[in-house]
A tleap script that builds the chain and sets N, CA, C and O, in Angstrom:
source leaprc.protein.ff14SB
mol = sequence {
  NMET LYS ARG VAL ILE ALA ILE THR ILE LEU
  THR LEU LEU THR LEU ALA LEU CYS GLY CYS
  GLY LYS ALA GLU ALA SER ASN GLN ARG LEU
  TRP VAL LEU ASP ALA SER PRO ARG TYR TYR
  GLU ILE TYR VAL ASP ASN LEU THR GLY VAL
  GLN TYR LEU ARG THR TYR LYS GLY GLY VAL
  CYS VAL MET VAL ASP ALA GLU GLY ARG PRO
  LEU ILE TRP GLU GLU GLU CLYS
}
set mol.1.N position { -15.725 7.302 37.987 }
set mol.1.CA position { -16.686 7.214 36.843 }
set mol.1.C position { -16.070 7.856 35.554 }
set mol.1.O position { -16.206 7.339 34.445 }
set mol.2.N position { -15.400 8.989 35.771 }
set mol.2.CA position { -14.887 9.712 34.633 }
set mol.2.C position { -13.786 8.818 33.839 }
set mol.2.O position { -13.549 8.913 32.635 }
set mol.3.N position { -13.159 7.924 34.760 }
set mol.3.CA position { -12.051 7.084 34.118 }
set mol.3.C position { -12.669 5.943 33.408 }
set mol.3.O position { -12.127 5.508 32.391 }
set mol.4.N position { -13.784 5.413 33.873 }
set mol.4.CA position { -14.394 4.257 33.168 }
set mol.4.C position { -14.989 4.885 31.822 }
set mol.4.O position { -14.906 4.222 30.788 }
set mol.5.N position { -15.518 6.006 31.814 }
set mol.5.CA position { -16.013 6.587 30.621 }
set mol.5.C position { -14.907 6.863 29.616 }
set mol.5.O position { -15.109 6.598 28.431 }
set mol.6.N position { -13.701 7.403 30.033 }
set mol.6.CA position { -12.679 7.769 29.284 }
set mol.6.C position { -12.009 6.356 28.713 }
set mol.6.O position { -11.605 6.374 27.551 }
set mol.7.N position { -11.904 5.381 29.330 }
set mol.7.CA position { -11.337 4.133 28.952 }
set mol.7.C position { -12.237 3.472 28.098 }
set mol.7.O position { -11.745 2.703 27.272 }
set mol.8.N position { -13.556 3.628 28.134 }
set mol.8.CA position { -14.501 3.061 27.234 }
set mol.8.C position { -14.349 3.659 25.916 }
set mol.8.O position { -14.230 3.015 24.874 }
set mol.9.N position { -14.360 5.144 26.038 }
set mol.9.CA position { -14.393 5.830 24.631 }
set mol.9.C position { -12.962 5.599 23.980 }
set mol.9.O position { -12.892 5.477 22.757 }
set mol.10.N position { -11.857 5.537 24.742 }
set mol.10.CA position { -10.555 5.140 24.069 }
set mol.10.C position { -10.574 3.789 23.467 }
set mol.10.O position { -10.066 3.597 22.363 }
set mol.11.N position { -11.161 2.808 24.172 }
set mol.11.CA position { -11.183 1.390 23.673 }
set mol.11.C position { -12.058 1.352 22.436 }
set mol.11.O position { -11.641 0.756 21.443 }
set mol.12.N position { -13.268 1.959 22.424 }
set mol.12.CA position { -14.092 2.036 21.105 }
set mol.12.C position { -13.506 2.792 20.136 }
set mol.12.O position { -13.787 2.428 18.994 }
set mol.13.N position { -12.705 3.825 20.241 }
set mol.13.CA position { -12.031 4.410 19.107 }
set mol.13.C position { -10.879 3.658 18.615 }
set mol.13.O position { -10.606 3.690 17.414 }
set mol.14.N position { -10.142 2.948 19.491 }
set mol.14.CA position { -8.999 2.169 19.024 }
set mol.14.C position { -9.618 1.016 18.097 }
set mol.14.O position { -9.091 0.733 17.021 }
set mol.15.N position { -10.808 0.342 18.591 }
set mol.15.CA position { -11.271 -0.613 17.633 }
set mol.15.C position { -11.888 -0.147 16.413 }
set mol.15.O position { -11.861 -0.823 15.384 }
set mol.16.N position { -12.465 1.032 16.493 }
set mol.16.CA position { -13.003 1.562 15.284 }
set mol.16.C position { -11.834 1.750 14.283 }
set mol.16.O position { -11.927 1.297 13.142 }
set mol.17.N position { -10.719 2.426 14.712 }
set mol.17.CA position { -9.664 2.819 13.841 }
set mol.17.C position { -9.005 1.440 13.262 }
set mol.17.O position { -8.616 1.365 12.097 }
set mol.18.N position { -8.930 0.513 14.053 }
set mol.18.CA position { -8.335 -0.695 13.622 }
set mol.18.C position { -9.062 -1.475 12.484 }
set mol.18.O position { -8.453 -2.010 11.558 }
set mol.19.N position { -10.384 -1.492 12.631 }
set mol.19.CA position { -11.158 -1.993 11.694 }
set mol.19.C position { -11.320 -1.290 10.432 }
set mol.19.O position { -11.593 -1.956 9.434 }
set mol.20.N position { -11.174 0.084 10.339 }
set mol.20.CA position { -11.090 0.836 9.178 }
set mol.20.C position { -9.876 0.675 8.332 }
set mol.20.O position { -9.932 0.727 7.103 }
set mol.21.N position { -8.750 0.474 9.017 }
set mol.21.CA position { -7.568 0.311 8.430 }
set mol.21.C position { -7.460 -0.949 7.490 }
set mol.21.O position { -6.897 -0.912 6.397 }
set mol.22.N position { -8.061 -2.076 8.029 }
set mol.22.CA position { -8.103 -3.308 7.408 }
set mol.22.C position { -9.035 -3.262 6.233 }
set mol.22.O position { -8.672 -3.767 5.171 }
set mol.23.N position { -10.246 -2.677 6.351 }
set mol.23.CA position { -11.131 -2.378 5.169 }
set mol.23.C position { -10.590 -1.734 4.023 }
set mol.23.O position { -10.730 -2.148 2.872 }
set mol.24.N position { -9.864 -0.540 4.419 }
set mol.24.CA position { -9.412 0.278 3.272 }
set mol.24.C position { -8.155 -0.380 2.501 }
set mol.24.O position { -7.975 -0.174 1.301 }
set mol.25.N position { -7.284 -1.201 3.295 }
set mol.25.CA position { -6.169 -1.867 2.705 }
set mol.25.C position { -6.644 -2.653 1.496 }
set mol.25.O position { -5.940 -2.705 0.488 }
set mol.26.N position { -7.748 -3.229 1.563 }
set mol.26.CA position { -8.055 -4.256 0.559 }
set mol.26.C position { -8.604 -3.352 -0.754 }
set mol.26.O position { -8.593 -3.885 -1.864 }
set mol.27.N position { -9.027 -2.136 -0.613 }
set mol.27.CA position { -9.509 -1.294 -1.589 }
set mol.27.C position { -8.447 -0.412 -2.294 }
set mol.27.O position { -8.820 0.357 -3.181 }
set mol.28.N position { -7.193 -0.484 -1.956 }
set mol.28.CA position { -6.189 0.285 -2.420 }
set mol.28.C position { -5.775 0.154 -3.897 }
set mol.28.O position { -5.595 -0.975 -4.355 }
set mol.29.N position { -5.643 1.052 -4.530 }
set mol.29.CA position { -5.352 1.036 -6.081 }
set mol.29.C position { -3.928 0.553 -6.318 }
set mol.29.O position { -3.732 -0.147 -7.312 }
set mol.30.N position { -2.845 0.872 -5.458 }
set mol.30.CA position { -1.557 0.382 -5.528 }
set mol.30.C position { -1.183 -0.592 -4.435 }
set mol.30.O position { -1.455 -0.367 -3.256 }
set mol.31.N position { -0.577 -1.641 -4.835 }
set mol.31.CA position { -0.086 -2.587 -3.746 }
set mol.31.C position { 1.416 -2.927 -3.980 }
set mol.31.O position { 1.954 -2.737 -5.070 }
set mol.32.N position { 2.017 -3.403 -2.974 }
set mol.32.CA position { 3.637 -3.580 -3.070 }
set mol.32.C position { 3.849 -4.992 -3.655 }
set mol.32.O position { 3.484 -6.003 -3.056 }
set mol.33.N position { 4.409 -5.004 -4.763 }
set mol.33.CA position { 4.846 -6.211 -5.470 }
set mol.33.C position { 6.148 -6.726 -4.906 }
set mol.33.O position { 6.168 -7.917 -4.596 }
set mol.34.N position { 7.319 -5.949 -4.714 }
set mol.34.CA position { 8.475 -6.339 -4.159 }
set mol.34.C position { 9.157 -5.051 -3.355 }
set mol.34.O position { 8.888 -3.891 -3.666 }
set mol.35.N position { 9.953 -5.355 -2.423 }
set mol.35.CA position { 10.658 -4.439 -1.646 }
set mol.35.C position { 11.960 -4.788 -1.095 }
set mol.35.O position { 12.206 -5.946 -0.756 }
set mol.36.N position { 12.819 -3.829 -0.988 }
set mol.36.CA position { 14.131 -3.981 -0.414 }
set mol.36.C position { 14.036 -3.030 0.837 }
set mol.36.O position { 13.844 -1.828 0.655 }
set mol.37.N position { 14.156 -3.506 2.003 }
set mol.37.CA position { 13.965 -2.529 3.189 }
set mol.37.C position { 14.718 -1.150 3.072 }
set mol.37.O position { 14.173 -0.112 3.450 }
set mol.38.N position { 15.889 -1.168 2.578 }
set mol.38.CA position { 16.602 0.028 2.622 }
set mol.38.C position { 16.753 0.698 1.245 }
set mol.38.O position { 17.303 1.799 1.244 }
set mol.39.N position { 16.328 0.173 0.043 }
set mol.39.CA position { 16.594 0.798 -1.202 }
set mol.39.C position { 15.258 1.051 -1.966 }
set mol.39.O position { 15.093 2.203 -2.369 }
set mol.40.N position { 14.392 0.238 -2.191 }
set mol.40.CA position { 13.207 0.361 -3.057 }
set mol.40.C position { 11.918 -0.237 -2.811 }
set mol.40.O position { 11.875 -1.085 -1.919 }
set mol.41.N position { 10.832 0.053 -3.452 }
set mol.41.CA position { 9.546 -0.884 -3.424 }
set mol.41.C position { 9.047 -0.666 -4.999 }
set mol.41.O position { 9.197 0.371 -5.645 }
set mol.42.N position { 8.478 -1.779 -5.414 }
set mol.42.CA position { 7.808 -1.836 -6.593 }
set mol.42.C position { 6.375 -2.102 -6.347 }
set mol.42.O position { 5.924 -3.075 -5.743 }
set mol.43.N position { 5.696 -1.113 -6.890 }
set mol.43.CA position { 4.135 -1.083 -6.764 }
set mol.43.C position { 3.522 -1.490 -8.009 }
set mol.43.O position { 4.138 -1.384 -9.070 }
set mol.44.N position { 2.289 -1.972 -7.941 }
set mol.44.CA position { 1.505 -2.483 -9.011 }
set mol.44.C position { 0.111 -1.902 -8.972 }
set mol.44.O position { -0.564 -2.031 -7.951 }
set mol.45.N position { -0.387 -1.223 -10.111 }
set mol.45.CA position { -1.624 -0.696 -10.215 }
set mol.45.C position { -2.614 -1.667 -10.356 }
set mol.45.O position { -2.478 -2.489 -11.263 }
set mol.46.N position { -3.682 -1.727 -9.549 }
set mol.46.CA position { -4.704 -2.811 -9.622 }
set mol.46.C position { -5.532 -2.725 -11.034 }
set mol.46.O position { -5.982 -3.717 -11.608 }
set mol.47.N position { -5.642 -1.554 -11.439 }
set mol.47.CA position { -6.536 -1.349 -12.628 }
set mol.47.C position { -5.726 -1.538 -13.945 }
set mol.47.O position { -6.296 -2.106 -14.876 }
set mol.48.N position { -4.550 -1.146 -14.088 }
set mol.48.CA position { -3.741 -1.200 -15.380 }
set mol.48.C position { -2.749 -2.243 -15.264 }
set mol.48.O position { -2.308 -2.665 -16.333 }
set mol.49.N position { -2.280 -2.774 -14.145 }
set mol.49.CA position { -1.164 -3.688 -14.026 }
set mol.49.C position { 0.197 -3.132 -14.283 }
set mol.49.O position { 1.156 -3.892 -14.418 }
set mol.50.N position { 0.324 -1.766 -14.360 }
set mol.50.CA position { 1.493 -0.934 -14.699 }
set mol.50.C position { 2.379 -1.089 -13.325 }
set mol.50.O position { 1.863 -0.909 -12.222 }
set mol.51.N position { 3.631 -1.406 -13.478 }
set mol.51.CA position { 4.561 -1.376 -12.420 }
set mol.51.C position { 5.246 0.004 -12.238 }
set mol.51.O position { 5.499 0.722 -13.205 }
set mol.52.N position { 5.562 0.378 -10.840 }
set mol.52.CA position { 6.187 1.638 -10.530 }
set mol.52.C position { 7.125 1.342 -9.554 }
set mol.52.O position { 6.912 0.568 -8.620 }
set mol.53.N position { 8.348 2.051 -9.787 }
set mol.53.CA position { 9.494 1.848 -8.967 }
set mol.53.C position { 9.571 3.161 -7.914 }
set mol.53.O position { 9.517 4.286 -8.410 }
set mol.54.N position { 9.690 3.015 -6.547 }
set mol.54.CA position { 9.909 4.115 -5.638 }
set mol.54.C position { 11.199 3.833 -4.969 }
set mol.54.O position { 11.300 2.749 -4.394 }
set mol.55.N position { 12.215 4.668 -4.962 }
set mol.55.CA position { 13.382 4.748 -4.165 }
set mol.55.C position { 13.237 5.396 -2.842 }
set mol.55.O position { 12.428 6.311 -2.695 }
set mol.56.N position { 14.000 4.957 -1.845 }
set mol.56.CA position { 13.941 5.643 -0.698 }
set mol.56.C position { 14.738 6.928 -0.565 }
set mol.56.O position { 14.682 7.642 0.436 }
set mol.57.N position { 15.590 7.214 -1.784 }
set mol.57.CA position { 16.254 8.519 -1.809 }
set mol.57.C position { 15.275 9.606 -2.332 }
set mol.57.O position { 15.473 10.817 -2.233 }
set mol.58.N position { 14.302 9.073 -2.844 }
set mol.58.CA position { 13.324 10.160 -3.410 }
set mol.58.C position { 12.894 9.689 -4.803 }
set mol.58.O position { 13.837 9.245 -5.457 }
set mol.59.N position { 11.777 9.677 -5.381 }
set mol.59.CA position { 11.490 9.495 -6.771 }
set mol.59.C position { 10.697 8.347 -6.888 }
set mol.59.O position { 10.813 7.383 -6.132 }
set mol.60.N position { 9.765 8.429 -7.961 }
set mol.60.CA position { 8.933 7.360 -8.435 }
set mol.60.C position { 8.890 7.480 -10.059 }
set mol.60.O position { 8.658 8.523 -10.669 }
set mol.61.N position { 9.139 6.309 -10.593 }
set mol.61.CA position { 8.921 6.178 -12.164 }
set mol.61.C position { 8.428 4.969 -12.555 }
set mol.61.O position { 8.595 3.963 -11.866 }
set mol.62.N position { 7.762 4.960 -13.724 }
set mol.62.CA position { 7.184 3.848 -14.400 }
set mol.62.C position { 8.521 2.907 -14.809 }
set mol.62.O position { 9.572 3.350 -15.272 }
set mol.63.N position { 8.242 1.625 -14.545 }
set mol.63.CA position { 9.204 0.626 -14.999 }
set mol.63.C position { 8.885 0.364 -16.469 }
set mol.63.O position { 7.711 0.366 -16.841 }
set mol.64.N position { 9.920 0.132 -17.343 }
set mol.64.CA position { 9.632 -0.087 -18.640 }
set mol.64.C position { 10.489 -1.221 -19.161 }
set mol.64.O position { 11.505 -1.516 -18.532 }
set mol.65.N position { 10.149 -1.907 -20.306 }
set mol.65.CA position { 10.875 -3.019 -20.738 }
set mol.65.C position { 11.962 -2.502 -21.842 }
set mol.65.O position { 12.154 -1.288 -21.919 }
set mol.66.N position { 12.613 -3.311 -22.621 }
set mol.66.CA position { 13.746 -2.945 -23.503 }
set mol.66.C position { 13.102 -1.960 -24.531 }
set mol.66.O position { 13.796 -1.020 -24.918 }
set mol.67.N position { 11.900 -2.095 -24.976 }
set mol.67.CA position { 11.426 -1.158 -26.125 }
set mol.67.C position { 10.854 0.088 -25.608 }
set mol.67.O position { 10.447 0.929 -26.410 }
set mol.68.N position { 10.774 0.317 -24.152 }
set mol.68.CA position { 10.426 1.542 -23.727 }
set mol.68.C position { 8.905 1.409 -23.337 }
set mol.68.O position { 8.387 2.477 -23.010 }
set mol.69.N position { 8.165 0.395 -23.315 }
set mol.69.CA position { 6.799 0.083 -22.990 }
set mol.69.C position { 6.668 -0.200 -21.473 }
set mol.69.O position { 7.514 -0.894 -20.909 }
set mol.70.N position { 5.766 0.255 -20.903 }
set mol.70.CA position { 5.500 0.029 -19.427 }
set mol.70.C position { 5.364 -1.480 -19.172 }
set mol.70.O position { 4.712 -2.229 -19.900 }
set mol.71.N position { 6.047 -1.865 -18.061 }
set mol.71.CA position { 6.026 -3.233 -17.715 }
set mol.71.C position { 4.624 -3.388 -17.011 }
set mol.71.O position { 4.145 -2.603 -16.194 }
set mol.72.N position { 4.047 -4.576 -17.497 }
set mol.72.CA position { 2.800 -4.891 -16.870 }
set mol.72.C position { 2.745 -6.093 -16.248 }
set mol.72.O position { 3.041 -7.091 -16.904 }
set mol.73.N position { 2.400 -6.206 -15.019 }
set mol.73.CA position { 2.344 -7.335 -14.229 }
set mol.73.C position { 1.322 -8.361 -14.459 }
set mol.73.O position { 0.143 -8.025 -14.352 }
set mol.74.N position { 1.632 -9.597 -14.766 }
set mol.74.CA position { 0.820 -10.627 -15.086 }
set mol.74.C position { 0.756 -11.609 -13.847 }
set mol.74.O position { 1.770 -12.084 -13.334 }
set mol.75.N position { -0.506 -11.864 -13.423 }
set mol.75.CA position { -0.592 -12.592 -12.253 }
set mol.75.C position { 0.000 -14.146 -12.436 }
set mol.75.O position { -0.246 -14.808 -13.445 }
set mol.76.N position { 0.717 -14.582 -11.456 }
set mol.76.CA position { 1.142 -16.082 -11.724 }
set mol.76.C position { -0.115 -16.972 -11.872 }
set mol.76.O position { -1.135 -16.717 -11.231 }
set mol.77.N position { -0.033 -18.015 -12.718 }
set mol.77.CA position { -1.108 -18.946 -12.892 }
set mol.77.C position { -1.069 -20.033 -12.078 }
set mol.77.O position { -1.949 -20.891 -12.152 }
savepdb mol mol.pdb
quit
């Protein structure tokens, strides 16, 4: 009987955690626009459209254009 209860609780906990992860992912403020598995990731802020570069050696910075203004991601039409 103890095994059945333990398996039931473990199954319900696993299902609950899987469901929460999917719901939270759609509400995240930053999402990955581009990535290179060994070198970098480019993130976009959902509210501002500003692009950020993160390297795997450490560090995050705002990506800028030739004039020094932040790069703004514009959705493809």
